[in-house]
N, C-alpha and C positions, 0 to 999 in steps of 0.2 A: 764546680759547686757555686751557686749564687745565693747570697744571703738574703734575708727578708728586706733589708733596707734598700739594697740595689734593685730588687724586683719592684718595690713600690715606686721608686724613683722612675724606673723605665715605664711603668704603667701610667704615671702622671704625665710624663713627657708625650706618650702616645695619645692620651686623651686630649692634651692641649693642641697637638697637631690636627686632630680630627675637628676640634672646635674651630680652629683657624680656617680649615678648608670649608667647613659648613658656612661660616660667616662670609667667606669670599664668594661662594656660590649664591648666597642670598642677595648679596650686593649686586651681582651680575644680573639676577632676575629683576631687580627693582630699577635697574639702570638701562635706559635706552641708548642705542648707538650702534656702532659697527659690530660690537660683540654679539648682538642679537640679530644681525642681518638686516637692520633698518638703515636706509640711506639717510644721511643728514638733509634737512630741509634747506633748499637753495632758493631764496626769493627771486633771484634773477631768472633762473631756469623756469620757475613756476609762472612768472609773468610772460615769458616768451611762449610757453606752452599755451597759456590762455589766449594770447594774441594769435597764435597759429590756429587754434580751434575756432576762434571768432572769424578769422579770415576764411577758413574752410567753409564755415556755415554760410557766409554771404556769397562765396563763390558758387556753392551748390544751389542756392536760391536763385541767383542770376542765371545760372545755366538752365535750371528748370523753367524759368520764365522765357528764356530764348527758345527752348525746345517747344514749349507750349504755344508760343506765338507762331512758330514755324508750322506746327501741326494745324493750328486753327486757320491761318491766313494763307498758307501755301499748300499743305497737303489736303485739307478738307475740300476746298473747291474743286480739286482735280480727282477726287475719289468718288466712285459710284456707291450707291446705297448698299449694294450686295457685297462690298469689300470694306466695310467700316471697321472690321477688326484691326486692320493695320493702323488705324488712327491711335490706338492705345498700345498695341504690341510693339510697334517701332519706337515710339518715344521711351517706353519703359526699358527696351533693350539698350537704349543709348546710355543707360547708367553705367555700363561697363567702361565708358570713357572717363569717368570721374577721376580715378587714380592718375591716369595719364595727363589729364588737364591740370591736376595739382602739380605734377612734376614739371610741367611746362611753364606754368604761370607763377607759382609761388617762389619767393626768394629762398636762398639756401638755408637761412637761419630758421625757417619754418619747416622745411622738409624733414629734419631730423626728429621732429615731434609727431610725425604722421605714422601710425601703425595700422594694424588690421582693424582695431577698434574704431579708428577714424573712418575707414572705408565702410564699415558696418553702419555707423551712425549716418554717414553721408548718403548711403543707399536708401535708408528709411526716410530721411529728410527730402531727398529728391522725389521719391515716390509720392509722398503725401502732398508735397508742394505742387507737383504736376497735376495730380488728380483735382486738387482744390482749384487751381487756376483754370484747368480745362472746363470744369463745371461752370465756372464764372463766365468764361468767354463764349460758351455755346448757348447761354441763356440770355434773355433780355437784360440790359439794352444792347449787349454786344452781339447777340445772335439769336436765332430761333430755329430749332430743328425738330419741333413737335407740332403736329397739326392740331387744330381745335378738336375737342372731344365732346361727347355727350355730357351735358351739364349735370344731369342726374338720371332722370327717367324719361320715357317717351309714352305716348298714348294715342288713342283714336277717339275722336268725338263725332257723334252722329248729329247732324243739324236737321231738326224737325221744325214743324210749325210752332211748337210750344217752346222751342229753345234747343239747347244742346244736351244730349245724353251721352254719358261717358261709358266706354267699354270697361267691363269688369275683368277680374282675374288677370291682372297685369303682372306677368312674370318678366324675367330678365330680357328675353328676346321674343316673347310671344304675348299677344293680347287676344282675348276671346270675346265673341259677341254671340249671344243666344237669341235666335229668332223666336218670336211668339207665334207667328203664322207666316205662311208663304215661304218662298225660297230666295227672297231678296231683302235687303235692308231698306226700310222706308225712310229715305232721306239721303243727304249727302254726307260722305265720310271724309273727315279731315285728319291728317296725320300731324300731330303737334309734338314738338320737342324743342330743346334749347341747346346751344353750343357754348362751350366755355374755352377760353384760351388764356395763356399767360401774357399775351400782348393785346389781343382784341380779336374776336372771332368775326367781326363784320367784314373783314377783307377776304374771307375764305369763299371759294366757289363750291357750292353744294349742288350735287346732282342726285335726283331721286328717280329710281326706276321701279315701276309697279308691275309685277308679274302675276298673272293669273292664267293657269293652263298654258297654252302655247303663245298667249299674247304678252307683250312687254311694251309698256308705254313709259317714255321719259317725261317726267313732270317737273314743273317749275314752282318755286315757292311763291306764295301770295304775300305781297308787300303790305297790304292794307288789312289783313285779317285781325291782327292784334290791336290795331287802332280802332277797328270797327266793333269787334266782338271781345275785346279785352275784358270787359266787365262780366260778360256771360261765362267766360272760362277763367275768371280771376283766381279761382281756387287752385288752378293748375300752375299758376305763375310762381308762387313762393312757398306754398304750404301743401300738406297732404291731408286728405280725408279718406273716408271709407272707399270712395270710388275714384278719387283723383290723385294721381301720383305727383311728385314734385317735378316741375318742368324747368323753372328758372330759379334755382336756389340762391343765386348771387344777384338777383334783381336786374337792374339795368346793365350790369356788366356782362350778362349773358345775351347771346343773339337768339331772339325768339324766331322759331321757324314754324310755318304753317303750310302744308302741302295738301291740295285737294285731290283725294284719291278717285272720286267719281260719285255719281248718283246711283242709287239702287244697286249696290254691289251684290253679286250673287253669292249664295252659300258655297263654302269651300275654303281652301287655304290660299290666302293672298300673301305673296312675298314682296317685301319692300327692301330694296338695296339703296343704301345711302353712301355716296362717295364724296369725300371732303378733300379739297385741294387748296393749298396755300403757298404763295411765294414766300418761302422762308429765307433764312440767311445762315449758310450759303446754299441750301438745297430747296427743292420744291417738296413741301411736306404733304403727305397724303394719309388718309385714314378711311377705312371702309366698315360699314355696319350692315348686317343682314337681319331684318326683323320679319316676323310672321304674324299676320292678322287672320285669325281663324273665325269664320262665320259658321255657326252650327245651326242646322235646320231644326225646326220644332220637333 
């Protein structure tokens, strides 16, 4: 038998024990440390880790620079244009050597701080550093791997006694001319266009071939056309109107080209092939265009 006083005393003691346990748990929740699985902050270890990460960053940047220079000045000059994929695939594959280079170069006090996260960051840094440096070294002033290109548009002008008449209906690769009478164009036909380059298009060799039926003639550019007739076709140099496309949008920076196609061209489809060649660095840069001049009978 238990009397009322004893039961109340036991209940009060049990309630006090519960309160003590609850207070102890609350203190543990509000207190950081080993009880919650948090490692204590070690300033010395933190500084060593930061130094190790900084050393790793510079090592990856230097390694990417060395690989990029080898690609640009050793691999590129000995690689043909049909195998240019190796210029990027091989250097990017060399990132697998990054962990081994760290283990060979870095001091022991740094190696303990390198984990998988270090290699992940190093791979990204190497990739973007290589791509940035490679774009820098293959463009002027360090290199030139792109041939001059059409500055904007091209066109055909017919030289008559009254001046120049411009062919209408100028599309991307086709220019049309509608005859009013007869089967030939009354006057001389000039092919006009401009070349633009990131270095200067004046050093490029331009070959123009005029094809009509079974005939094919190699034509040379006229060096005095723009100085003699520049005012007559001035609208084609820098601005566009209803009948004149833009030829030289960059002004004097573009190379103005004028090629005489012939007098009294016959009705039909005339094909013009333009081949551009330039001594680049380290390759010979080439570019080809095929244009069509259609003369429609009345």
